Every structure is written in structure tokens, then in C-alpha cells.
N, C-alpha and C positions, 0 to 999 in steps of 0.2 A: 789214567794218570797222565801227567804232563810229559810232553816229548817234543823234540825238534828233529827227530830222526829222519834222515833221507830214506827213500824206499830201499828195501833190501835187494841184493843182487839176485837175479833170476837164475844165475848159473853157479850157485854155491854147491860144489860137489866134492866129496872126498876128504873133507876136513872135520868129520864128526868127532874124532878123538880130540883134536885141538879145541873144538867148540865145547865139548864136554868138560875139558879141563878149565877153560875160561869161565864157564857157567858155574862150575863147582867152586872156583876161587871166589866168585862174587856171592854165591848163595850160601855156601857152607864155610867159606874161609873168612866171612865177615869183612870182606874188602869193599871199599867204596868205589874203587876203580881198578882196572887191570890195564897194564901197559903192554902193548904188542909191539915188538921191535923186529926189524929185519930189513933186508934189501928191498929197494923199490920194486913194485910189480909182483910181489909174491902172494898178495891177497890179504894183507893186514886189514885193510878197510872193509873188505867183504866179510871177513871173519868177525870184526868188531860189530858191524851192523847186524849180522846174523845173531850174535850173542845178545846184543841190545834188544832186538825185536823179540827174541825168545823170552828174556826176563820181563820185558814190558808186558807181553801178552799174558804172562802168569802173575801180573800185579805184584811182583817181588819187591818193588821199591815204591812205597806209597807216594813219595814226592815226585816220582817220575823218573824217566830215563832220558838222558840228553847226549847229544853228539857234540864233540868238540873237535874242530878241525885243527890238527897240530902241524900240518904241513908248513914248512918255512920257519917254524919256531926254533930258536937257537939257545934259549936260556930258560932256567926254571922260573924266572920272573915273567917272561913272556907267556909261559904255560899257565902260570897263576892268573894272569889277566885274561887269557883266552878262556879259562875255566869260569872266571867271574862273568865274562860277557855271555857265555853260553847259558849260564844259570840265572841271568838277569840280576846279578848282584852288583851293587854300586859300591865301589871301593873308595872310601873317603878317609883320609888322615893317616892310616897306619904306614909305617915304614916298610921298605922292601922285605925285610926279614919276617915281619909279622904277616905280610900278605902270603909269602911262601909257606910259612908254618900253618896258617889257617886253612889254606886251600890244598896244598899238596904234601904237607908234612916234611918239606925239605929244608 
């Protein structure tokens, strides 16, 4: 399946409970995405990549699993455009509200 995932961290240790929760939210909670929030340096990216590689290797999402770098984003509109870029979607014409609604439901 399609992906743009960076290589997973080789030192992902001790976060199996968090990983299980995120995987369950994606696979059993019918979520299209899971947001991980917290202070810088606590391992959000490593956790996200571990989860992404786990679901990708199990072919859980037929259209692929993609990484979206959200560092430096400060608005939901910026997030919507970052998502569109990562998914190779071309946004033409819709207003800001429609972009947000279509991509992130905000």
C-alpha cells in the first residue's frame, strides 16, 4: 500500500500500552487519524511512526498510510493544506471552511 513514512525509530521501548490504544482507535474505532499531543521531546513522533508502520504492515488501510509533518503549523487551515500535500491532493476552488471540513472535519 502507498506510503511516505520515514523509517521507524530503532529505540521505541516502553510505550506498548500507548501504541495499543492508538492502534485500537484506528482499527476498531473507525478513525481516519489519531492526534498525539504533548510537550516536545516526549516521543510523539516515534509513537506515531510505530503505529503507522504497524497498521501499514497489516494492510489495514487499502489506500495506504501517510506521514504528515505538523511541526510549525498553527492553524486548522495549515493542517488541512499539509494533509492535502501529504496525500497528493490538489485543492482547487473551495473556500477555507470547506477545505477544513473535507480534510479534518473542523
